[in-house]
A tleap script that builds the chain and sets N, CA, C and O, in Angstrom:
source leaprc.protein.ff14SB
mol = sequence {
  NMET ARG LYS LEU MET LEU ALA PHE SER LEU
  MET VAL MET THR SER SER ALA SER ALA ALA
  GLN VAL THR ILE ASP GLU ASP TYR MET GLN
  THR MET GLU ASP ARG GLN LYS SER LEU THR
  LYS ASN ILE GLY VAL GLN ASN ALA GLN GLY
  ALA ASN GLU ASP LEU LYS GLU LEU GLU ASP
  MET PHE GLY GLU VAL ALA GLU TYR TYR VAL
  ALA LYS GLY ASN ALA LYS ASP ALA VAL ASP
  TRP SER ASN GLU SER LYS ASP LEU SER ILE
  ALA ILE GLU LYS TYR VAL ALA ALA LYS ASP
  TYR ASP ASN ALA THR ILE SER ALA THR THR
  LEU ALA LYS THR CYS LYS ALA CYS HIE ARG
  VAL TYR LYS LYS ASP LYS GLU LYS CLYS
}
set mol.1.N position { -15.859 37.773 1.100 }
set mol.1.CA position { -14.548 37.387 0.621 }
set mol.1.C position { -13.693 36.839 1.779 }
set mol.1.O position { -12.953 35.866 1.636 }
set mol.2.N position { -13.831 37.503 2.908 }
set mol.2.CA position { -13.060 37.089 4.071 }
set mol.2.C position { -13.443 35.669 4.507 }
set mol.2.O position { -12.577 34.874 4.874 }
set mol.3.N position { -14.741 35.357 4.465 }
set mol.3.CA position { -15.215 34.026 4.826 }
set mol.3.C position { -14.690 32.983 3.842 }
set mol.3.O position { -14.343 31.870 4.235 }
set mol.4.N position { -14.636 33.350 2.565 }
set mol.4.CA position { -14.124 32.443 1.536 }
set mol.4.C position { -12.650 32.135 1.784 }
set mol.4.O position { -12.225 30.986 1.670 }
set mol.5.N position { -11.880 33.153 2.120 }
set mol.5.CA position { -10.457 32.955 2.409 }
set mol.5.C position { -10.272 32.071 3.646 }
set mol.5.O position { -9.395 31.207 3.668 }
set mol.6.N position { -11.084 32.284 4.655 }
set mol.6.CA position { -11.000 31.480 5.877 }
set mol.6.C position { -11.351 30.024 5.568 }
set mol.6.O position { -10.675 29.105 6.030 }
set mol.7.N position { -12.403 29.824 4.790 }
set mol.7.CA position { -12.808 28.459 4.423 }
set mol.7.C position { -11.702 27.771 3.626 }
set mol.7.O position { -11.400 26.602 3.867 }
set mol.8.N position { -11.102 28.479 2.688 }
set mol.8.CA position { -10.017 27.912 1.887 }
set mol.8.C position { -8.826 27.555 2.777 }
set mol.8.O position { -8.232 26.487 2.628 }
set mol.9.N position { -8.482 28.446 3.697 }
set mol.9.CA position { -7.363 28.178 4.607 }
set mol.9.C position { -7.623 26.947 5.462 }
set mol.9.O position { -6.718 26.143 5.685 }
set mol.10.N position { -8.839 26.796 5.937 }
set mol.10.CA position { -9.184 25.626 6.743 }
set mol.10.C position { -9.108 24.344 5.919 }
set mol.10.O position { -8.650 23.313 6.412 }
set mol.11.N position { -9.558 24.406 4.660 }
set mol.11.CA position { -9.474 23.230 3.784 }
set mol.11.C position { -8.026 22.822 3.581 }
set mol.11.O position { -7.705 21.637 3.661 }
set mol.12.N position { -7.157 23.768 3.322 }
set mol.12.CA position { -5.741 23.473 3.100 }
set mol.12.C position { -5.137 22.879 4.360 }
set mol.12.O position { -4.403 21.894 4.288 }
set mol.13.N position { -5.430 23.456 5.498 }
set mol.13.CA position { -4.879 22.950 6.755 }
set mol.13.C position { -5.401 21.552 7.061 }
set mol.13.O position { -4.649 20.704 7.541 }
set mol.14.N position { -6.669 21.304 6.791 }
set mol.14.CA position { -7.256 19.990 7.048 }
set mol.14.C position { -6.641 18.932 6.157 }
set mol.14.O position { -6.328 17.838 6.626 }
set mol.15.N position { -6.461 19.238 4.870 }
set mol.15.CA position { -5.880 18.245 3.971 }
set mol.15.C position { -4.424 17.985 4.324 }
set mol.15.O position { -3.958 16.853 4.198 }
set mol.16.N position { -3.697 19.001 4.760 }
set mol.16.CA position { -2.310 18.795 5.178 }
set mol.16.C position { -2.247 17.942 6.433 }
set mol.16.O position { -1.382 17.076 6.565 }
set mol.17.N position { -3.159 18.189 7.342 }
set mol.17.CA position { -3.166 17.422 8.591 }
set mol.17.C position { -3.491 15.964 8.325 }
set mol.17.O position { -2.880 15.084 8.931 }
set mol.18.N position { -4.442 15.681 7.433 }
set mol.18.CA position { -4.797 14.280 7.182 }
set mol.18.C position { -3.658 13.532 6.509 }
set mol.18.O position { -3.460 12.349 6.787 }
set mol.19.N position { -2.912 14.180 5.642 }
set mol.19.CA position { -1.769 13.511 5.013 }
set mol.19.C position { -0.692 13.224 6.051 }
set mol.19.O position { -0.030 12.188 5.995 }
set mol.20.N position { -0.519 14.139 6.993 }
set mol.20.CA position { 0.495 13.944 8.012 }
set mol.20.C position { 0.086 12.878 9.024 }
set mol.20.O position { 0.944 12.308 9.699 }
set mol.21.N position { -1.220 12.600 9.139 }
set mol.21.CA position { -1.705 11.642 10.112 }
set mol.21.C position { -1.455 10.198 9.701 }
set mol.21.O position { -1.558 9.303 10.540 }
set mol.22.N position { -1.134 9.946 8.450 }
set mol.22.CA position { -0.839 8.585 8.034 }
set mol.22.C position { 0.437 8.160 8.742 }
set mol.22.O position { 1.508 8.718 8.500 }
set mol.23.N position { 0.318 7.178 9.608 }
set mol.23.CA position { 1.458 6.701 10.378 }
set mol.23.C position { 1.678 5.238 10.061 }
set mol.23.O position { 0.751 4.429 10.100 }
set mol.24.N position { 2.890 4.920 9.754 }
set mol.24.CA position { 3.247 3.543 9.434 }
set mol.24.C position { 3.995 2.988 10.640 }
set mol.24.O position { 5.133 3.370 10.913 }
set mol.25.N position { 3.339 2.082 11.354 }
set mol.25.CA position { 3.980 1.474 12.518 }
set mol.25.C position { 3.992 -0.045 12.350 }
set mol.25.O position { 3.560 -0.573 11.325 }
set mol.26.N position { 4.488 -0.728 13.361 }
set mol.26.CA position { 4.603 -2.198 13.298 }
set mol.26.C position { 3.246 -2.863 13.070 }
set mol.26.O position { 3.139 -3.798 12.276 }
set mol.27.N position { 2.207 -2.385 13.763 }
set mol.27.CA position { 0.878 -2.974 13.617 }
set mol.27.C position { 0.336 -2.806 12.202 }
set mol.27.O position { -0.247 -3.727 11.630 }
set mol.28.N position { 0.538 -1.622 11.654 }
set mol.28.CA position { 0.072 -1.338 10.294 }
set mol.28.C position { 0.769 -2.262 9.296 }
set mol.28.O position { 0.128 -2.853 8.427 }
set mol.29.N position { 2.079 -2.376 9.434 }
set mol.29.CA position { 2.834 -3.223 8.518 }
set mol.29.C position { 2.470 -4.697 8.700 }
set mol.29.O position { 2.452 -5.452 7.728 }
set mol.30.N position { 2.183 -5.106 9.922 }
set mol.30.CA position { 1.764 -6.489 10.159 }
set mol.30.C position { 0.422 -6.754 9.496 }
set mol.30.O position { 0.208 -7.829 8.935 }
set mol.31.N position { -0.478 -5.788 9.555 }
set mol.31.CA position { -1.773 -5.919 8.885 }
set mol.31.C position { -1.577 -6.067 7.385 }
set mol.31.O position { -2.238 -6.884 6.744 }
set mol.32.N position { -0.669 -5.275 6.826 }
set mol.32.CA position { -0.384 -5.383 5.386 }
set mol.32.C position { 0.188 -6.756 5.047 }
set mol.32.O position { -0.207 -7.376 4.059 }
set mol.33.N position { 1.117 -7.224 5.873 }
set mol.33.CA position { 1.725 -8.527 5.627 }
set mol.33.C position { 0.681 -9.641 5.719 }
set mol.33.O position { 0.690 -10.572 4.915 }
set mol.34.N position { -0.214 -9.542 6.699 }
set mol.34.CA position { -1.280 -10.537 6.840 }
set mol.34.C position { -2.198 -10.527 5.621 }
set mol.34.O position { -2.616 -11.584 5.147 }
set mol.35.N position { -2.512 -9.337 5.115 }
set mol.35.CA position { -3.352 -9.221 3.919 }
set mol.35.C position { -2.660 -9.836 2.708 }
set mol.35.O position { -3.288 -10.519 1.899 }
set mol.36.N position { -1.364 -9.585 2.596 }
set mol.36.CA position { -0.612 -10.127 1.462 }
set mol.36.C position { -0.603 -11.652 1.524 }
set mol.36.O position { -0.751 -12.310 0.495 }
set mol.37.N position { -0.433 -12.219 2.711 }
set mol.37.CA position { -0.464 -13.675 2.868 }
set mol.37.C position { -1.855 -14.227 2.558 }
set mol.37.O position { -1.986 -15.280 1.933 }
set mol.38.N position { -2.879 -13.521 2.992 }
set mol.38.CA position { -4.250 -13.923 2.691 }
set mol.38.C position { -4.497 -13.904 1.187 }
set mol.38.O position { -5.145 -14.797 0.641 }
set mol.39.N position { -3.975 -12.880 0.530 }
set mol.39.CA position { -4.101 -12.781 -0.924 }
set mol.39.C position { -3.481 -13.994 -1.599 }
set mol.39.O position { -4.089 -14.595 -2.484 }
set mol.40.N position { -2.276 -14.353 -1.185 }
set mol.40.CA position { -1.583 -15.504 -1.767 }
set mol.40.C position { -2.414 -16.773 -1.588 }
set mol.40.O position { -2.545 -17.571 -2.516 }
set mol.41.N position { -2.969 -16.954 -0.398 }
set mol.41.CA position { -3.811 -18.133 -0.145 }
set mol.41.C position { -5.074 -18.113 -0.998 }
set mol.41.O position { -5.463 -19.138 -1.559 }
set mol.42.N position { -5.712 -16.956 -1.097 }
set mol.42.CA position { -6.941 -16.850 -1.889 }
set mol.42.C position { -6.693 -17.103 -3.372 }
set mol.42.O position { -7.523 -17.704 -4.054 }
set mol.43.N position { -5.566 -16.647 -3.858 }
set mol.43.CA position { -5.219 -16.929 -5.259 }
set mol.43.C position { -4.980 -18.425 -5.426 }
set mol.43.O position { -5.424 -19.029 -6.403 }
set mol.44.N position { -4.276 -19.017 -4.465 }
set mol.44.CA position { -3.961 -20.441 -4.539 }
set mol.44.C position { -5.191 -21.335 -4.612 }
set mol.44.O position { -5.181 -22.362 -5.291 }
set mol.45.N position { -6.254 -20.940 -3.908 }
set mol.45.CA position { -7.487 -21.743 -3.939 }
set mol.45.C position { -8.517 -21.160 -4.905 }
set mol.45.O position { -9.673 -21.583 -4.929 }
set mol.46.N position { -8.088 -20.202 -5.684 }
set mol.46.CA position { -8.909 -19.554 -6.709 }
set mol.46.C position { -10.186 -18.943 -6.130 }
set mol.46.O position { -11.269 -19.066 -6.703 }
set mol.47.N position { -10.034 -18.297 -5.003 }
set mol.47.CA position { -11.131 -17.597 -4.345 }
set mol.47.C position { -11.101 -16.134 -4.792 }
set mol.47.O position { -10.455 -15.297 -4.160 }
set mol.48.N position { -11.795 -15.837 -5.872 }
set mol.48.CA position { -11.771 -14.494 -6.458 }
set mol.48.C position { -12.320 -13.451 -5.495 }
set mol.48.O position { -11.756 -12.362 -5.386 }
set mol.49.N position { -13.401 -13.756 -4.798 }
set mol.49.CA position { -13.996 -12.786 -3.882 }
set mol.49.C position { -13.025 -12.426 -2.757 }
set mol.49.O position { -12.833 -11.250 -2.451 }
set mol.50.N position { -12.418 -13.439 -2.147 }
set mol.50.CA position { -11.449 -13.182 -1.082 }
set mol.50.C position { -10.243 -12.414 -1.587 }
set mol.50.O position { -9.771 -11.487 -0.929 }
set mol.51.N position { -9.742 -12.799 -2.761 }
set mol.51.CA position { -8.593 -12.098 -3.340 }
set mol.51.C position { -8.930 -10.642 -3.607 }
set mol.51.O position { -8.118 -9.756 -3.341 }
set mol.52.N position { -10.118 -10.391 -4.129 }
set mol.52.CA position { -10.516 -9.011 -4.427 }
set mol.52.C position { -10.650 -8.170 -3.162 }
set mol.52.O position { -10.322 -6.984 -3.171 }
set mol.53.N position { -11.128 -8.771 -2.081 }
set mol.53.CA position { -11.195 -8.045 -0.802 }
set mol.53.C position { -9.795 -7.686 -0.325 }
set mol.53.O position { -9.546 -6.563 0.113 }
set mol.54.N position { -8.890 -8.645 -0.415 }
set mol.54.CA position { -7.501 -8.380 -0.022 }
set mol.54.C position { -6.891 -7.295 -0.896 }
set mol.54.O position { -6.221 -6.390 -0.399 }
set mol.55.N position { -7.126 -7.390 -2.191 }
set mol.55.CA position { -6.531 -6.430 -3.128 }
set mol.55.C position { -7.036 -5.016 -2.894 }
set mol.55.O position { -6.254 -4.067 -2.945 }
set mol.56.N position { -8.320 -4.861 -2.640 }
set mol.56.CA position { -8.855 -3.521 -2.389 }
set mol.56.C position { -8.171 -2.908 -1.170 }
set mol.56.O position { -7.757 -1.749 -1.191 }
set mol.57.N position { -8.062 -3.697 -0.119 }
set mol.57.CA position { -7.422 -3.211 1.105 }
set mol.57.C position { -5.946 -2.883 0.847 }
set mol.57.O position { -5.460 -1.835 1.272 }
set mol.58.N position { -5.245 -3.767 0.161 }
set mol.58.CA position { -3.823 -3.546 -0.117 }
set mol.58.C position { -3.600 -2.326 -0.995 }
set mol.58.O position { -2.677 -1.550 -0.745 }
set mol.59.N position { -4.423 -2.141 -2.017 }
set mol.59.CA position { -4.267 -0.972 -2.885 }
set mol.59.C position { -4.371 0.309 -2.069 }
set mol.59.O position { -3.566 1.225 -2.240 }
set mol.60.N position { -5.361 0.376 -1.182 }
set mol.60.CA position { -5.516 1.564 -0.326 }
set mol.60.C position { -4.295 1.736 0.583 }
set mol.60.O position { -3.779 2.842 0.747 }
set mol.61.N position { -3.851 0.640 1.161 }
set mol.61.CA position { -2.730 0.716 2.095 }
set mol.61.C position { -1.434 1.123 1.390 }
set mol.61.O position { -0.664 1.918 1.929 }
set mol.62.N position { -1.186 0.588 0.195 }
set mol.62.CA position { 0.021 0.988 -0.531 }
set mol.62.C position { -0.032 2.469 -0.881 }
set mol.62.O position { 0.998 3.144 -0.878 }
set mol.63.N position { -1.212 2.977 -1.179 }
set mol.63.CA position { -1.368 4.415 -1.417 }
set mol.63.C position { -1.020 5.220 -0.174 }
set mol.63.O position { -0.353 6.251 -0.261 }
set mol.64.N position { -1.478 4.744 0.991 }
set mol.64.CA position { -1.168 5.432 2.246 }
set mol.64.C position { 0.320 5.365 2.572 }
set mol.64.O position { 0.893 6.336 3.068 }
set mol.65.N position { 0.942 4.231 2.296 }
set mol.65.CA position { 2.383 4.102 2.553 }
set mol.65.C position { 3.154 5.081 1.657 }
set mol.65.O position { 4.095 5.733 2.109 }
set mol.66.N position { 2.754 5.177 0.400 }
set mol.66.CA position { 3.407 6.133 -0.505 }
set mol.66.C position { 3.250 7.556 0.028 }
set mol.66.O position { 4.217 8.317 0.048 }
set mol.67.N position { 2.032 7.924 0.463 }
set mol.67.CA position { 1.793 9.262 1.032 }
set mol.67.C position { 2.691 9.509 2.241 }
set mol.67.O position { 3.275 10.584 2.382 }
set mol.68.N position { 2.794 8.515 3.101 }
set mol.68.CA position { 3.612 8.639 4.307 }
set mol.68.C position { 5.064 8.953 3.944 }
set mol.68.O position { 5.672 9.861 4.511 }
set mol.69.N position { 5.616 8.191 2.990 }
set mol.69.CA position { 7.022 8.396 2.655 }
set mol.69.C position { 7.246 9.653 1.823 }
set mol.69.O position { 8.337 10.222 1.859 }
set mol.70.N position { 6.244 10.098 1.079 }
set mol.70.CA position { 6.360 11.384 0.384 }
set mol.70.C position { 6.450 12.492 1.434 }
set mol.70.O position { 7.309 13.371 1.353 }
set mol.71.N position { 5.538 12.436 2.433 }
set mol.71.CA position { 5.528 13.455 3.489 }
set mol.71.C position { 6.803 13.402 4.326 }
set mol.71.O position { 7.311 14.439 4.752 }
set mol.72.N position { 7.312 12.209 4.557 }
set mol.72.CA position { 8.527 12.046 5.355 }
set mol.72.C position { 9.731 12.641 4.632 }
set mol.72.O position { 10.616 13.226 5.257 }
set mol.73.N position { 9.754 12.487 3.315 }
set mol.73.CA position { 10.854 13.022 2.524 }
set mol.73.C position { 12.068 12.115 2.518 }
set mol.73.O position { 12.223 11.256 3.386 }
set mol.74.N position { 12.914 12.310 1.543 }
set mol.74.CA position { 14.174 11.584 1.423 }
set mol.74.C position { 14.002 10.063 1.475 }
set mol.74.O position { 14.798 9.354 2.091 }
set mol.75.N position { 12.936 9.575 0.808 }
set mol.75.CA position { 12.673 8.135 0.787 }
set mol.75.C position { 12.083 7.738 -0.563 }
set mol.75.O position { 11.075 7.034 -0.630 }
set mol.76.N position { 12.719 8.197 -1.628 }
set mol.76.CA position { 12.208 7.956 -2.969 }
set mol.76.C position { 12.025 6.472 -3.258 }
set mol.76.O position { 11.045 6.080 -3.891 }
set mol.77.N position { 12.960 5.645 -2.800 }
set mol.77.CA position { 12.838 4.210 -3.074 }
set mol.77.C position { 11.607 3.620 -2.381 }
set mol.77.O position { 10.953 2.745 -2.949 }
set mol.78.N position { 11.276 4.072 -1.174 }
set mol.78.CA position { 10.083 3.582 -0.477 }
set mol.78.C position { 8.818 3.996 -1.229 }
set mol.78.O position { 7.871 3.216 -1.334 }
set mol.79.N position { 8.805 5.214 -1.746 }
set mol.79.CA position { 7.667 5.688 -2.541 }
set mol.79.C position { 7.549 4.845 -3.807 }
set mol.79.O position { 6.454 4.426 -4.181 }
set mol.80.N position { 8.673 4.600 -4.461 }
set mol.80.CA position { 8.671 3.795 -5.689 }
set mol.80.C position { 8.183 2.370 -5.424 }
set mol.80.O position { 7.382 1.832 -6.189 }
set mol.81.N position { 8.670 1.757 -4.333 }
set mol.81.CA position { 8.233 0.397 -3.997 }
set mol.81.C position { 6.735 0.366 -3.682 }
set mol.81.O position { 6.037 -0.574 -4.063 }
set mol.82.N position { 6.249 1.385 -2.992 }
set mol.82.CA position { 4.822 1.458 -2.659 }
set mol.82.C position { 3.985 1.577 -3.928 }
set mol.82.O position { 2.970 0.897 -4.081 }
set mol.83.N position { 4.418 2.442 -4.831 }
set mol.83.CA position { 3.686 2.612 -6.085 }
set mol.83.C position { 3.753 1.357 -6.946 }
set mol.83.O position { 2.765 0.976 -7.574 }
set mol.84.N position { 4.921 0.715 -6.973 }
set mol.84.CA position { 5.063 -0.539 -7.719 }
set mol.84.C position { 4.132 -1.611 -7.141 }
set mol.84.O position { 3.513 -2.372 -7.883 }
set mol.85.N position { 4.044 -1.659 -5.825 }
set mol.85.CA position { 3.176 -2.636 -5.165 }
set mol.85.C position { 1.708 -2.367 -5.474 }
set mol.85.O position { 0.932 -3.299 -5.690 }
set mol.86.N position { 1.334 -1.106 -5.493 }
set mol.86.CA position { -0.047 -0.760 -5.847 }
set mol.86.C position { -0.338 -1.173 -7.289 }
set mol.86.O position { -1.406 -1.714 -7.576 }
set mol.87.N position { 0.604 -0.922 -8.195 }
set mol.87.CA position { 0.437 -1.329 -9.595 }
set mol.87.C position { 0.336 -2.846 -9.726 }
set mol.87.O position { -0.464 -3.350 -10.515 }
set mol.88.N position { 1.145 -3.577 -8.952 }
set mol.88.CA position { 1.061 -5.040 -8.967 }
set mol.88.C position { -0.299 -5.507 -8.463 }
set mol.88.O position { -0.864 -6.462 -8.997 }
set mol.89.N position { -0.821 -4.849 -7.451 }
set mol.89.CA position { -2.140 -5.205 -6.927 }
set mol.89.C position { -3.222 -5.026 -7.991 }
set mol.89.O position { -4.124 -5.853 -8.122 }
set mol.90.N position { -3.118 -3.951 -8.734 }
set mol.90.CA position { -4.087 -3.688 -9.803 }
set mol.90.C position { -3.958 -4.747 -10.903 }
set mol.90.O position { -4.963 -5.207 -11.443 }
set mol.91.N position { -2.728 -5.131 -11.232 }
set mol.91.CA position { -2.504 -6.173 -12.240 }
set mol.91.C position { -3.071 -7.509 -11.767 }
set mol.91.O position { -3.696 -8.234 -12.542 }
set mol.92.N position { -2.851 -7.829 -10.497 }
set mol.92.CA position { -3.373 -9.089 -9.942 }
set mol.92.C position { -4.891 -9.091 -10.013 }
set mol.92.O position { -5.503 -10.112 -10.324 }
set mol.93.N position { -5.486 -7.963 -9.728 }
set mol.93.CA position { -6.948 -7.846 -9.793 }
set mol.93.C position { -7.451 -8.196 -11.195 }
set mol.93.O position { -8.469 -8.873 -11.345 }
set mol.94.N position { -6.741 -7.736 -12.205 }
set mol.94.CA position { -7.124 -8.048 -13.594 }
set mol.94.C position { -6.930 -9.529 -13.896 }
set mol.94.O position { -7.760 -10.138 -14.570 }
set mol.95.N position { -5.846 -10.110 -13.406 }
set mol.95.CA position { -5.617 -11.548 -13.617 }
set mol.95.C position { -6.709 -12.378 -12.946 }
set mol.95.O position { -7.206 -13.347 -13.520 }
set mol.96.N position { -7.070 -11.993 -11.747 }
set mol.96.CA position { -8.114 -12.731 -11.021 }
set mol.96.C position { -9.445 -12.613 -11.767 }
set mol.96.O position { -10.176 -13.596 -11.891 }
set mol.97.N position { -9.758 -11.425 -12.259 }
set mol.97.CA position { -11.005 -11.232 -13.011 }
set mol.97.C position { -11.037 -12.108 -14.258 }
set mol.97.O position { -12.095 -12.586 -14.667 }
set mol.98.N position { -9.863 -12.313 -14.857 }
set mol.98.CA position { -9.768 -13.142 -16.067 }
set mol.98.C position { -9.577 -14.623 -15.727 }
set mol.98.O position { -9.430 -15.461 -16.616 }
set mol.99.N position { -9.580 -14.933 -14.416 }
set mol.99.CA position { -9.348 -16.305 -13.932 }
set mol.99.C position { -7.980 -16.851 -14.378 }
set mol.99.O position { -7.804 -18.052 -14.581 }
set mol.100.N position { -7.029 -15.931 -14.520 }
set mol.100.CA position { -5.655 -16.286 -14.883 }
set mol.100.C position { -4.846 -16.372 -13.586 }
set mol.100.O position { -4.065 -15.478 -13.260 }
set mol.101.N position { -5.054 -17.464 -12.864 }
set mol.101.CA position { -4.447 -17.613 -11.551 }
set mol.101.C position { -2.944 -17.884 -11.619 }
set mol.101.O position { -2.233 -17.642 -10.643 }
set mol.102.N position { -2.455 -18.376 -12.740 }
set mol.102.CA position { -1.004 -18.571 -12.882 }
set mol.102.C position { -0.278 -17.229 -12.848 }
set mol.102.O position { 0.680 -17.053 -12.096 }
set mol.103.N position { -0.742 -16.283 -13.671 }
set mol.103.CA position { -0.112 -14.958 -13.676 }
set mol.103.C position { -0.407 -14.184 -12.393 }
set mol.103.O position { 0.414 -13.382 -11.949 }
set mol.104.N position { -1.574 -14.419 -11.797 }
set mol.104.CA position { -1.879 -13.791 -10.507 }
set mol.104.C position { -0.881 -14.266 -9.454 }
set mol.104.O position { -0.413 -13.473 -8.636 }
set mol.105.N position { -0.555 -15.560 -9.474 }
set mol.105.CA position { 0.411 -16.118 -8.529 }
set mol.105.C position { 1.795 -15.529 -8.740 }
set mol.105.O position { 2.477 -15.175 -7.778 }
set mol.106.N position { 2.210 -15.424 -9.990 }
set mol.106.CA position { 3.530 -14.848 -10.305 }
set mol.106.C position { 3.592 -13.400 -9.806 }
set mol.106.O position { 4.580 -12.993 -9.195 }
set mol.107.N position { 2.547 -12.636 -10.067 }
set mol.107.CA position { 2.529 -11.231 -9.635 }
set mol.107.C position { 2.458 -11.110 -8.118 }
set mol.107.O position { 3.051 -10.198 -7.543 }
set mol.108.N position { 1.740 -12.018 -7.466 }
set mol.108.CA position { 1.671 -11.991 -5.996 }
set mol.108.C position { 3.037 -12.299 -5.389 }
set mol.108.O position { 3.403 -11.735 -4.358 }
set mol.109.N position { 3.783 -13.185 -6.022 }
set mol.109.CA position { 5.143 -13.490 -5.564 }
set mol.109.C position { 6.039 -12.267 -5.722 }
set mol.109.O position { 6.825 -11.951 -4.829 }
set mol.110.N position { 5.922 -11.583 -6.851 }
set mol.110.CA position { 6.682 -10.349 -7.076 }
set mol.110.C position { 6.287 -9.298 -6.044 }
set mol.110.O position { 7.142 -8.571 -5.537 }
set mol.111.N position { 5.004 -9.216 -5.734 }
set mol.111.CA position { 4.522 -8.275 -4.727 }
set mol.111.C position { 5.178 -8.561 -3.375 }
set mol.111.O position { 5.647 -7.641 -2.705 }
set mol.112.N position { 5.211 -9.821 -2.980 }
set mol.112.CA position { 5.833 -10.185 -1.694 }
set mol.112.C position { 7.317 -9.809 -1.681 }
set mol.112.O position { 7.827 -9.326 -0.670 }
set mol.113.N position { 7.996 -10.027 -2.785 }
set mol.113.CA position { 9.421 -9.678 -2.869 }
set mol.113.C position { 9.631 -8.166 -2.796 }
set mol.113.O position { 10.602 -7.694 -2.204 }
set mol.114.N position { 8.725 -7.425 -3.395 }
set mol.114.CA position { 8.817 -5.959 -3.356 }
set mol.114.C position { 8.642 -5.462 -1.923 }
set mol.114.O position { 9.357 -4.566 -1.473 }
set mol.115.N position { 7.686 -6.052 -1.218 }
set mol.115.CA position { 7.482 -5.688 0.192 }
set mol.115.C position { 8.747 -5.980 0.998 }
set mol.115.O position { 9.184 -5.151 1.797 }
set mol.116.N position { 9.323 -7.142 0.791 }
set mol.116.CA position { 10.516 -7.531 1.551 }
set mol.116.C position { 11.701 -6.616 1.243 }
set mol.116.O position { 12.496 -6.312 2.133 }
set mol.117.N position { 11.825 -6.176 -0.008 }
set mol.117.CA position { 12.917 -5.268 -0.378 }
set mol.117.C position { 12.813 -3.970 0.420 }
set mol.117.O position { 13.812 -3.458 0.925 }
set mol.118.N position { 11.606 -3.451 0.524 }
set mol.118.CA position { 11.391 -2.216 1.276 }
set mol.118.C position { 11.655 -2.449 2.765 }
set mol.118.O position { 12.288 -1.624 3.424 }
set mol.119.N position { 11.171 -3.571 3.289 }
set mol.119.CA position { 11.368 -3.870 4.715 }
set mol.119.C position { 12.847 -4.009 5.067 }
set mol.119.O position { 13.276 -3.606 6.148 }
set mol.120.N position { 13.617 -4.578 4.152 }
set mol.120.CA position { 15.058 -4.731 4.425 }
set mol.120.C position { 15.707 -3.381 4.705 }
set mol.120.O position { 16.599 -3.277 5.547 }
set mol.121.N position { 15.258 -2.357 4.004 }
set mol.121.CA position { 15.847 -1.025 4.191 }
set mol.121.C position { 15.186 -0.293 5.347 }
set mol.121.O position { 15.875 0.209 6.235 }
set mol.122.N position { 13.868 -0.227 5.347 }
set mol.122.CA position { 13.175 0.655 6.286 }
set mol.122.C position { 12.899 0.020 7.641 }
set mol.122.O position { 12.796 0.743 8.633 }
set mol.123.N position { 12.778 -1.256 7.722 }
set mol.123.CA position { 12.609 -1.890 9.030 }
set mol.123.C position { 13.928 -1.817 9.803 }
set mol.123.O position { 13.928 -1.582 11.011 }
set mol.124.N position { 15.038 -2.014 9.115 }
set mol.124.CA position { 16.344 -1.898 9.760 }
set mol.124.C position { 16.564 -0.476 10.250 }
set mol.124.O position { 17.136 -0.271 11.320 }
set mol.125.N position { 16.109 0.524 9.464 }
set mol.125.CA position { 16.219 1.923 9.878 }
set mol.125.C position { 15.496 2.155 11.203 }
set mol.125.O position { 16.027 2.813 12.098 }
set mol.126.N position { 14.293 1.615 11.325 }
set mol.126.CA position { 13.504 1.794 12.547 }
set mol.126.C position { 14.159 1.101 13.733 }
set mol.126.O position { 14.131 1.617 14.850 }
set mol.127.N position { 14.751 -0.073 13.493 }
set mol.127.CA position { 15.379 -0.835 14.570 }
set mol.127.C position { 16.607 -0.124 15.117 }
set mol.127.O position { 16.958 -0.320 16.280 }
set mol.128.N position { 17.275 0.705 14.299 }
set mol.128.CA position { 18.472 1.422 14.721 }
set mol.128.C position { 18.133 2.552 15.686 }
set mol.128.O position { 18.971 2.955 16.493 }
set mol.129.N position { 16.900 3.066 15.604 }
set mol.129.CA position { 16.524 4.243 16.415 }
set mol.129.C position { 16.229 3.880 17.840 }
set mol.129.O position { 15.900 4.752 18.644 }
savepdb mol mol.pdb
quit
């Protein structure tokens, strides 16, 4: 029983540590921005494979950004924007699969605007420190 309790405690500590390790810095955000630009280009030339690679990466990254701001606390709007961006990525993936590049383009534009809305608030916060 004692070993089971120790194993459970280690699992809890490990999962807490990994969530806390998600760090959002300038390089990370630049990588996200580069991926978003690549996505826009891939949609524009109707490159489904390239768009899907970008989308998979972006979906994971938006999930990590949401985790970061949940752990940070007092940033509900950042969490909401991250989740909205992940949902937009999933929608774009469906449009690309259906070869509906017009709606994929519209959603990618909305995605870029959502990113910029978050940056206006949180990038300025970082610059003040």
